[in-house]
N, C-alpha and C positions, 0 to 999 in steps of 0.2 A: 698315551703315555699314563695318565691319570687310572685311568680304568685297571689298567696292567698293575699298576703298585695297590688297587684296592685289592682286586684280584689277590696277588700274593699276599698281602695282609690277613686277609679272610682264609686265604690258605694256610699260614704260620699260626694263626689261633686255632683253627679246625686241627691241626697235627699236635698244639700243644692240647687241645682237649681231649683228643683221643689218648693220647699217650697219658697224661695224668688220670685218665678213668680205668687203665689198663695197671695203673699202679696201688699194690696194697702195702698198706702198713704192717710190718711184722710186728706181731704183736704175742709174744712167748714171755710167759712167767709160770712160774712151776711151783707149788707149795703144797706142803704137809698139813692137810687140814685134820683137827683132832676130834670133830665131831660131824653127827651128818647134817646134810645143809640139802635146802630145795635151792633149784635153779629153774624159773619156768614152771613151776607146779611138780617137778619131776623132783624125789627124794634121792639124794645120792648119799650112800654110806662115809666113812670117816675114811680117810687115806691119802695117796700122794695123788694131786691132780696137774694138769696143764691148762692153763687159759691160754687160747690163741684165737687169732680171726675165724670166724665161721665162712659157712661157703657161701652164705650169703650177705652182699653188703649191709653193712650194720648189725652184724650179729658176732657173736661172741662163743665158741667151742670151749665146753668144761670136758675133758678126758681123764678117765685116770690111766695111773701111770701101765699097769697090765692090759689096759685097752676094754675092760669089760665093761665100765660105766660110762656115759656119755651124756649130754645134755646140750642144748644150745639156747641163748636166749639173746633178744633183741636188745639193741644197744639203744636206750630210751634217750640219752642227751650225753654231751661230752661237758667234763669240767675243766675250765682252764689249768694246765700244769703250774703254774706261779705258784700254786697253793700248796704245792708238793712241801713237806718238811725239808728236804733237801733234793737237789736235781739228780741223785742216785737212786732216791727211793723206788721201791716194787712194793706194793701191798696189796692184800684182797681186803675188801671192807662187807662184815655180814651185817644185816639188821638181826637181833636177837628180840623175840616176844616170846616170853615163859620160858618153855626150853626147846624152842625153835629156832632155827639159823635160816635168814635167807640172803643169796648173795646179792649183793647189793652194789658194789663197784669195784673196778680193777683199776689199779694205776701201774702204769708201767714209765722206766725213768726217760725222761725227755720227752714224754708225750702227755697230751690232756687224757684224764681219767674219764673211765669208762662207766656210765651209770647203767645198770642193767634193773633196777629194781627200786620203786621208791614207796617205802612204808609208812602209809597215813598214820596208823594209830601209834602208841606210844611204845617206843622201844630203846633197847641200847646198841650202841655199835660194837662189834667186836672186829679189831682190826690185826691182819697177821702181817708181819713184817718178813718180805720173802726174799731171796735171792732173783735178780733178774738174769735172763739168760742172754 
């Protein structure tokens, strides 16, 4: 009886793990970016972009609304959602160095923030508040 209970518990844990690994968080934020910016070394022109989970685990895709421009960034870490200014906030953060902008963070309401780039040199933050989808 004990072996059967242990086997059932193991099977239940395995099923939960398989189900959880197949679940993707739906990350969708759209923003009108008024300046050119870099994502993982690729410079994208000003325009309307959608930020969503990438094809690889731990990545985020940035795609222009017309589909002509796209880039993928690896998620370096997450920041606790509790530091949002409010639960309904969605925003995109850029590190500004001189006249260049680098995508740094993407925040989605109800989720931890996605950190994509950490700039070590002196920089300013440019924060764009955007509607979430």
